[in-house]
C-alpha positions as CSV (number, residue, x, y, z in Angstrom):
1,M,11.1,-1.1,5.6
2,K,12.0,-3.8,3.2
3,A,10.0,-7.0,3.3
4,P,12.0,-10.1,4.4
5,A,13.3,-12.5,1.8
6,V,11.2,-15.3,3.2
7,T,7.9,-14.6,5.0
8,P,7.3,-16.8,8.0
9,P,4.4,-19.3,7.6
10,A,1.2,-18.1,9.2
11,L,0.5,-21.5,10.5
12,Q,2.8,-24.0,12.0
13,L,2.0,-27.4,13.6
14,V,4.7,-28.8,15.9
15,L,3.9,-32.6,16.1
16,G,5.4,-34.9,18.7
17,D,6.5,-35.0,22.3
18,E,10.3,-34.9,22.2
19,E,10.7,-31.9,24.5
20,L,14.1,-30.6,23.1
21,L,12.9,-30.8,19.5
22,V,9.6,-29.2,20.3
23,E,11.5,-26.2,22.0
24,R,13.8,-25.9,19.2
25,A,10.9,-25.8,16.7
26,V,9.2,-23.1,18.7
27,Q,12.6,-21.0,18.9
28,A,13.0,-21.3,15.2
29,A,9.5,-20.0,14.7
30,V,10.1,-17.0,16.9
31,E,13.5,-16.3,15.3
32,S,11.9,-16.4,11.7
33,S,9.2,-14.0,12.8
34,R,11.8,-11.6,14.3
35,L,13.8,-11.7,11.0
36,A,10.6,-10.4,9.4
37,D,10.0,-7.9,12.3
38,P,12.5,-7.5,15.1
39,T,9.8,-6.2,17.4
40,A,7.7,-9.3,17.0
41,E,6.2,-10.3,20.4
42,T,5.7,-13.9,21.5
43,T,2.7,-15.2,23.6
44,R,2.6,-18.7,25.0
45,V,-0.6,-20.1,26.3
46,K,-2.0,-23.5,27.2
47,V,-5.1,-24.6,25.1
48,T,-6.8,-25.5,28.2
49,D,-6.5,-22.1,29.6
50,L,-8.0,-20.4,26.5
51,T,-11.5,-19.5,25.5
52,G,-12.8,-18.6,22.1
53,P,-12.9,-14.9,22.8
54,E,-9.4,-14.8,24.2
55,L,-8.1,-16.6,21.1
56,A,-9.9,-14.1,18.9
57,E,-8.2,-11.3,20.8
58,L,-4.7,-12.9,20.5
59,V,-4.9,-13.4,16.8
60,S,-6.6,-10.1,15.9
61,P,-4.5,-8.1,13.5
62,S,-2.7,-5.2,15.1
63,L,-3.6,-1.6,14.1
64,F,0.0,-1.0,13.4
65,A,0.6,-4.4,11.7
66,E,3.3,-5.5,14.2
67,R,4.0,-9.2,13.9
68,R,3.2,-11.6,16.6
69,V,3.9,-15.2,17.5
70,I,1.1,-17.1,19.3
71,V,2.2,-20.4,20.6
72,L,-0.7,-22.8,21.7
73,E,0.6,-25.5,24.0
74,G,-1.0,-28.9,24.6
75,A,-3.4,-28.8,21.7
76,Q,-4.1,-32.6,22.1
77,E,-6.1,-31.6,25.3
78,A,-8.3,-29.1,23.5
79,G,-12.0,-29.2,24.3
80,K,-14.8,-29.1,21.7
81,D,-15.4,-25.3,21.9
82,I,-11.7,-24.1,21.7
83,A,-10.9,-26.7,19.1
84,A,-13.7,-25.3,17.0
85,S,-12.4,-21.7,17.4
86,I,-8.9,-22.6,16.3
87,T,-10.3,-24.6,13.4
88,A,-12.3,-21.5,12.2
89,Y,-9.2,-19.3,12.6
90,V,-6.8,-21.4,10.6
91,K,-9.1,-21.3,7.6
92,E,-8.4,-17.6,7.3
93,P,-5.3,-16.7,9.4
94,A,-4.1,-13.1,9.8
95,D,-1.1,-12.1,7.8
96,S,0.8,-10.5,10.6
97,V,0.2,-13.4,13.1
98,Q,2.3,-16.6,13.3
99,L,0.2,-19.3,15.0
100,V,2.3,-22.2,16.3
101,V,0.3,-25.1,17.6
102,L,2.0,-27.7,19.8
103,H,0.5,-31.2,19.7
104,N,1.9,-34.5,20.9
105,G,0.0,-36.5,18.4
106,G,-2.3,-38.2,20.8
107,G,-5.2,-37.1,23.0
108,R,-9.0,-36.9,22.5
109,K,-10.9,-36.4,19.4
110,P,-11.3,-32.6,19.4
111,G,-7.5,-32.4,19.8
112,K,-6.9,-34.9,17.0
113,D,-9.3,-33.1,14.7
114,L,-7.1,-29.9,15.1
115,V,-4.2,-31.9,13.5
116,T,-6.3,-32.6,10.4
117,A,-7.6,-28.9,10.3
118,M,-4.0,-27.5,10.5
119,K,-2.8,-29.7,7.8
120,S,-5.8,-29.1,5.5
121,A,-5.1,-25.3,6.1
122,G,-1.7,-25.8,4.7
123,A,0.2,-25.5,8.1
124,Q,4.0,-26.1,8.0
125,V,4.4,-29.4,10.0
126,V,7.5,-29.9,12.1
127,D,7.7,-33.5,13.4
128,C,9.3,-34.0,16.8
129,P,8.8,-37.6,17.6
130,K,10.1,-39.2,20.7
131,I,13.6,-40.6,20.3
132,T,13.6,-44.0,21.8
133,K,15.5,-46.2,19.4
134,P,19.3,-46.6,19.8
135,G,19.8,-45.9,16.1
136,D,17.8,-42.7,16.2
137,R,19.8,-41.5,19.3
138,E,23.0,-42.2,17.5
139,S,21.8,-40.2,14.4
140,F,20.8,-37.4,16.5
141,V,24.3,-37.2,18.2
142,R,26.0,-37.5,14.9
143,N,23.8,-34.7,13.4
144,E,24.5,-32.5,16.6
145,I,28.2,-32.8,16.0
146,R,27.9,-32.0,12.3
147,Q,25.7,-28.9,12.8
148,A,28.2,-27.7,15.3
149,G,30.9,-28.0,12.6
150,G,32.6,-31.1,13.8
151,K,33.4,-34.6,12.4
152,T,33.1,-37.9,14.2
153,D,32.5,-41.6,13.6
154,M,30.0,-44.2,14.9
155,E,32.4,-45.6,17.4
156,A,32.9,-42.1,18.9
157,V,29.2,-41.5,18.8
158,R,28.5,-44.7,20.7
159,E,31.2,-43.7,23.2
160,L,29.6,-40.4,23.9
161,I,26.1,-41.9,24.4
162,E,27.5,-44.6,26.9
163,S,29.5,-41.8,28.7
164,V,26.9,-39.2,28.9
165,G,23.5,-41.1,28.8
166,S,20.3,-41.0,26.8
167,D,19.1,-37.5,27.8
168,L,19.0,-35.4,24.6
169,R,19.8,-32.1,26.2
170,E,22.9,-33.5,27.8
171,L,24.0,-35.1,24.5
172,A,23.4,-31.9,22.6
173,A,25.4,-29.9,25.1
174,A,28.2,-32.4,25.2
175,S,28.3,-32.7,21.4
176,A,28.7,-28.9,21.0
177,Q,31.2,-28.7,23.8
178,L,33.3,-31.4,22.4
179,V,33.4,-29.7,18.9
180,A,34.6,-26.5,20.5
181,D,37.2,-28.2,22.7
182,T,38.7,-30.4,20.1
183,N,38.7,-28.1,17.0
184,G,35.9,-30.2,15.5
185,Q,37.6,-33.7,15.7
186,V,35.4,-35.7,18.1
187,T,37.1,-39.1,18.6
188,V,36.8,-41.9,21.1
189,E,40.0,-40.5,22.7
190,A,38.8,-37.0,23.2
191,I,35.5,-38.3,24.6
192,R,37.2,-40.4,27.1
193,R,39.6,-37.5,28.0
194,Y,36.8,-34.9,28.5
195,H,34.2,-37.3,30.1
196,R,36.5,-39.5,32.2
197,G,34.4,-40.7,35.2
198,R,31.1,-39.6,33.8
199,A,30.0,-43.2,33.2
200,D,30.6,-43.8,36.9
201,V,28.5,-40.7,37.7
202,T,25.6,-42.1,35.7
203,G,25.8,-45.5,37.3
204,F,26.9,-47.4,34.2
205,A,30.2,-48.6,35.8
206,V,28.4,-49.7,38.9
207,A,25.9,-51.8,36.8
208,E,28.5,-53.3,34.5
209,K,30.6,-54.6,37.4
210,A,27.4,-55.8,39.3
211,V,26.1,-57.9,36.4
212,T,29.5,-59.4,35.7
213,G,29.9,-60.5,39.3
214,D,32.6,-58.1,40.4
215,V,31.1,-57.4,43.8
216,T,34.2,-55.6,45.2
217,G,34.5,-53.4,42.0
218,A,30.7,-52.6,42.0
219,L,30.6,-51.5,45.6
220,E,33.8,-49.4,45.2
221,M,32.2,-47.6,42.2
222,L,28.9,-47.2,44.1
223,R,30.7,-45.6,47.0
224,W,32.6,-43.3,44.7
225,A,29.3,-42.3,43.0
226,M,27.7,-41.6,46.3
227,Q,30.6,-39.5,47.4
228,L,30.3,-37.4,44.3
229,G,26.6,-36.9,44.9
230,V,25.1,-38.9,42.2
231,P,21.3,-39.2,42.5
232,H,20.4,-42.6,43.8
233,V,17.7,-43.0,41.1
234,L,20.3,-42.8,38.3
235,V,22.3,-45.7,39.8
236,A,19.1,-47.7,40.3
237,D,18.1,-47.1,36.7
238,A,21.5,-48.2,35.4
239,L,21.2,-51.4,37.4
240,A,17.8,-52.1,36.0
241,D,18.9,-51.4,32.4
242,A,21.8,-53.6,32.7
243,V,19.9,-56.6,34.1
244,R,17.0,-56.1,31.5
245,T,19.5,-56.0,28.7
246,V,21.3,-59.2,29.9
247,A,17.9,-60.9,30.3
248,K,16.8,-60.0,26.8
249,V,20.0,-61.0,25.1
250,S,20.3,-64.2,27.1
251,G,16.7,-65.1,26.3
252,A,17.4,-64.7,22.6
253,G,20.1,-67.2,22.4
254,R,23.7,-67.1,21.0
255,A,22.8,-65.8,17.6
256,D,24.6,-63.4,15.5
257,P,25.0,-59.9,17.3
258,F,23.8,-58.1,14.1
259,R,20.6,-60.4,13.7
260,L,19.9,-59.9,17.4
261,S,20.4,-56.2,17.1
262,S,17.6,-56.1,14.6
263,E,15.3,-58.4,16.6
264,L,15.8,-56.7,20.0
265,G,16.0,-53.1,18.8
266,M,19.3,-52.2,20.3
267,P,22.8,-51.5,18.7
268,A,25.0,-54.4,17.9
269,W,27.8,-53.2,20.2
270,K,25.3,-53.3,23.1
271,V,24.3,-56.8,22.1
272,R,28.0,-58.0,22.1
273,K,28.6,-56.4,25.4
274,A,25.5,-58.0,26.9
275,L,26.4,-61.5,25.4
276,A,29.7,-61.3,27.3
277,Q,28.0,-60.2,30.5
278,S,25.3,-62.8,30.3
279,R,28.0,-65.6,30.7
280,G,27.4,-67.2,34.2
281,W,23.8,-66.2,34.4
282,H,20.9,-68.7,34.6
283,P,17.2,-68.2,34.0
284,A,16.4,-68.6,37.7
285,G,19.1,-66.0,38.6
286,L,17.8,-63.5,36.1
287,V,14.3,-63.9,37.4
288,M,15.7,-63.1,40.9
289,A,17.8,-60.2,39.5
290,M,14.7,-58.6,37.8
291,Q,13.0,-58.6,41.3
292,V,16.1,-57.1,42.9
293,V,16.1,-54.1,40.5
294,A,12.4,-53.7,40.8
295,D,12.7,-53.6,44.6
296,V,15.7,-51.1,44.7
297,N,13.9,-48.8,42.2
298,A,11.1,-48.5,44.8
299,D,13.6,-48.2,47.7
300,V,15.5,-45.2,46.2
301,K,12.1,-43.4,45.5
302,G,11.1,-43.4,49.1
303,V,10.5,-46.9,50.3
304,A,13.8,-47.4,52.0
305,V,15.0,-45.2,54.9
306,D,18.6,-45.2,53.5
307,A,18.8,-45.2,49.7
308,G,22.5,-45.7,49.7
309,Y,22.3,-48.9,51.9
310,A,19.5,-50.1,49.6
311,L,21.8,-49.8,46.6
312,E,24.6,-51.6,48.3
313,R,22.2,-54.4,49.4
314,A,21.0,-54.6,45.7
315,V,24.6,-55.1,44.4
316,L,25.1,-57.9,46.9
317,K,21.8,-59.5,45.9
318,L,22.7,-59.3,42.2
319,A,25.9,-61.2,42.9
320,E,23.8,-63.8,44.8
321,A,21.3,-64.0,41.9
322,R,24.2,-64.5,39.4
323,R,25.5,-67.5,41.5
324,R,22.0,-69.1,41.5
325,A,21.8,-72.0,39.1
C-alpha cells in the first residue's frame, strides 16, 4: 500500500466553542485519517469519563498498525491526573494514532495547562472561536457561499442573515441551498424569493412592526406566526433584540451610522434601521419596554399559562410604552 501524499498530524488541538466549527474540525481530522487508511476507526470520549490507564489503552499502537482517531471532548474540564496522562502522551505520540483534543479555551488550570502542552508538542491548532460580532457572521456567510461555488455581495449577505437568523447551522445550510438553486448567483432577489416569510417565522417582522408602533400589523404577523407553529421563544427573543437595539442606538445619539456601527458593534445597516425605528421613543418608554420584553421572555419559558396570549399582551404593552413621554 502506498503512503498518502500528506500524513495526518499526530496531534490536533481544536480550540474554541463554536459548535459548528468544532464539528467541522473533527470531521476534517477523521477524513484526513481515512485518506491515509480507509479502515481508520474513530473513538470519541469525554475527558471527564477517562482514566490514565484507559487513555493508555486507547493510544497504544495496534499490532497491525491500523490508524485510529481518538477525539477527547471537554479538555477544559480535565482533572489533574488525566491532564498529566495526556501531557505525558503528547510528548511522544504514536505514529498510527491521531489525537484530537477539543478545548473551549476556558476552564480550570489542569485543563488550561493542556493547551500549553499541546502547543509545545507541536500540535496542529484549529481555532473555532464563538462567532458573535455581526461582521464575523457576515464573513462566515460570504465564505460559505464562496466555498459552495457561488457569488454574492454584502447586501445579499445581510438580507440572508436577516431572513434566516444568526444560527450558523441554518445559515450554512441556507447558503449551500441557495447556491444550488440559483446556479451560484446569490442575490437579494433570490433570497427573498426562496425565503419569503421566513423573517415572519423567526419573529423579526413581528418585532419590527411592534417597535415602530404598528400594533395592528404586529398582531397580524404574530397570529400568522403562531398559526405556522413558530416557537414562542423565538418571537420573544426577536422582540427583546429589537427593543435592545433601539435603546442602544437611541442612547448613542444621532451620530453618523458608520461611527455608531463601530462604537456599538453592529453593522451600519442595522444602525440605520434602528435610528428610523427609534423615532417616537422616549427614555421612559424604553425603560418600560425593556421590562416588557424581560417579562415576556419569562412568560414564554413557563411562567405564563398561555404563551401566545402573553406575546399578544407584550405587543400591546410595547405600543403603550412607545406612547409614553
